[in-house]
Every structure is written in structure tokens, then in C-alpha cells.
C-alpha positions in Angstrom: 12.6 -9.6 -22.6 14.0 -6.2 -23.7 15.0 -3.6 -21.0 12.2 -1.1 -22.1 9.5 -4.1 -21.6 10.9 -4.9 -18.2 10.9 -1.2 -17.2 7.4 -0.9 -18.5 6.3 -3.8 -16.6 8.0 -2.5 -13.6 6.1 0.8 -13.7 2.9 -0.9 -14.3 3.5 -3.0 -11.0 4.5 0.0 -9.2 1.3 1.9 -10.2 -0.8 -1.2 -9.1 0.9 -1.4 -5.7 0.5 2.1 -5.0 -3.2 2.0 -6.1 -3.7 -1.0 -3.6 -1.7 0.7 -0.7 -3.8 3.9 -1.1 -7.0 2.0 -0.8 -6.3 0.8 2.8 -8.5 2.9 5.2 -6.0 3.1 8.0 -3.5 6.0 7.7 -0.5 4.4 9.3 -0.8 1.1 7.2 -1.4 3.2 4.0 1.6 5.4 4.4 3.9 2.6 5.3 3.1 0.7 2.3 3.4 3.6 -0.2 6.7 4.5 1.5 7.9 0.8 1.3 6.7 0.6 -2.4 8.4 3.6 -3.2 11.7 2.7 -1.4 11.8 -0.7 -3.0 11.3 0.7 -6.6 14.0 3.5 -6.1 16.3 0.9 -4.6 16.0 -1.4 -7.6 15.7 1.4 -10.5 18.7 0.0 -12.2 17.4 -3.4 -12.1 13.8 -3.5 -12.9 13.6 -7.3 -12.9 14.2 -7.4 -9.2 11.6 -4.9 -8.4 9.1 -7.2 -10.8 9.9 -10.2 -8.4 9.5 -8.2 -5.3 6.1 -6.5 -6.5 4.6 -9.7 -7.8 5.1 -11.4 -4.2 4.1 -8.3 -2.5 1.2 -7.4 -4.4 -0.5 -10.7 -3.8 0.0 -10.0 0.1 -1.2 -6.3 0.0 -4.5 -7.3 -1.8 -5.2 -10.3 0.5 -4.6 -8.1 3.5 -6.6 -5.2 2.3 -9.6 -7.5 2.0 -9.0 -8.7 5.6 -8.6 -4.9 6.9 -12.0 -4.2 4.9 -13.7 -7.1 6.8 -12.3 -6.7 10.4 -10.6 -3.2 10.6 -12.0 -0.4 12.2 -14.5 1.9 10.6 -12.6 5.0 11.6 -9.5 6.0 9.4 -7.4 7.7 12.0 -7.5 9.0 15.3 -7.3 12.4 14.0 -10.8 11.9 12.2 -12.6 11.6 15.6 -14.3 14.8 16.7 -14.0 15.7 20.4 -17.7 14.9 20.7 -17.2 11.5 19.6 -14.3 10.8 21.9 -16.2 12.2 24.8 -19.2 10.1 24.4 -17.3 6.9 23.9 -15.4 7.3 27.2 -18.5 7.7 29.3 
């Protein structure tokens, strides 16, 4: 495989991973996965085939976990999304 093809594949995988990461409702998980994906890409920029191996494995996990979070996760995205009225009524 040529270097440009490998780089193109790595960029495609990066875009897919970021898209999946940004689909998480939970702010903390979403930001962690975006940061982790970007760090992995930056760390292997000189060797895109290493990122491809990483991305293929992690993308499967991220997609599965996103489905689990969708089924069982909290409806609220973040504590910051709660209004003060909602918090007061839930504590009674």
C-alpha cells in the first residue's frame, strides 16, 4: 500500500472515530474519547499504519459502547444541563 493511501485511510478512520466519539451523550465520555483519538493520531502521525491498527480495534469498541450508553445511560447529558428547578424537585 502506498504512503498516500495509508495516510488517507488513517484520516478516514480518524473522522469515523471522531464522529462516533461526538455521538456520546455524556460530556465527560465524549470529551475523553475525542481527546484520546486526537492524541493517538498525533502520536502516530509519522506511522499512519500504527494508527490504522489502533483505530480499527478502538472503533469497534467505541461503537459497541455507544450503543450500550444509548440503552442504559442517563437521559441528561451533563450535570450542567440541569436547571435549578429540576435539582430542587429531585431532592425532595
